N, C-alpha and C positions, 0 to 999 in steps of 0.2 A: 645354918652352916652346916658346914659337910665334915662327914667323920675322914680322921685320918686311915689309908686306905691299910695298915695293918691290922686297925678294929676290924675290917671288913675280909680282911685274911684270918681273922679270931675267928671272925662271926661265922664263915664259911668251914674252918672246920669243925669248929661244936658242932655245926649241921648235919655236915658228916660222920661226925662220932655219934650222934643222937640217931641216925638212919642205920647205923652198925648195931649200936646197940637193940633199934628197933627189930631187926633181922634177927639177931640172936634171942628175944626175946620170943619173937614168934615160933622159931625152925629150930633153935639149939638143941634141944632136946629129943625131937624126932630124926635129927640129923647122925645125933653123937647115939641115939639108939641103935640106928640101922648101922651103921660102922662099925659099931659093938656089935649086931649079932651076924656079920661078916668074920669068917675066921681070923683070928689077928688077935694083940693082946689090946689093952685097955688104953695102953701108951700110943698104939699106932691108930686105932680109934679118937684118941683125942688131937692126933695130928692131922688126921684125914678131916676132920669135923672143922679144926680151925683153919685148912685150906680152902675147904668146900665154902663157908660160910664166908670167908673174905672174897674168894672169887664172885660169890654172889652179890656182894656189896658192890664188888668192881661194876658188876653188868647192870645194878641197877634194881637189884630185887627188890629191895627197898619200898621202889615207887609202888611197885605191882599191885595192884589193888585183890587182883584172884591168890588167893591164899592157897589154895589146891595145888593152884600152874608152877606156882613158884616151889612149893614144898617137892611138888611130882621132877621138876628141875635140880631140883639140890639133890634130890636121893639118887637122881642118874648120876650128877657128879659126884657122888658119894663114891658108885661102884667106880667111873674109872679110878679113881681118887687110888680107889686099895688096888687095883690091878697095876696102875702104874707103881706104886711103892712095891707091891710084890715084886714086881719085875725088876724094880730100881736094887733092889735088896739080894735077890736072884744070882744077879750077872754081876761075876767081879768087877772088880774097878777093871775100866780100858788105864795104859799106859798114856799119862802124858805124851802130846802128842811134840814137846820138844825134847820127851826121853826117846820118841821115834826118831827124830830127825838125827839126834846125834850118835842115835844105832848107824843110821842110814848114809851122813856124810861124813866120807872120809879126811883127817886133815891134810893140808895142800902142803907141800913141799915146797919149801924155800931154795929158789937158786943156790943157795951155798953148802945146801944138800945133796944138790946133784952135783954140782963139779969135786967133792970129794971122792 
């Protein structure tokens, strides 16, 4: 008797979450410590660590047998994420595209306005 499709989907999701947990168990402490060693707050380090672990999980690092290579890649991702976070916080927020368009586009004059 075949299992219903939703059981397969639930099983796949459980397996993927187990892979994320395994990746976190192996590398989270090192990633967080490295992110915290770079200048920034503890909150920033946690934000960077979470993003890096999710990126590594999506890239399939949970299946990588060489933990040293995985950790080295994750440390590179930490550096990149810290730089991205600093740049994002250092640059003023750009005006929305809609606001820019509203400033550039002038309202059209209607014929009734012209004839008066």
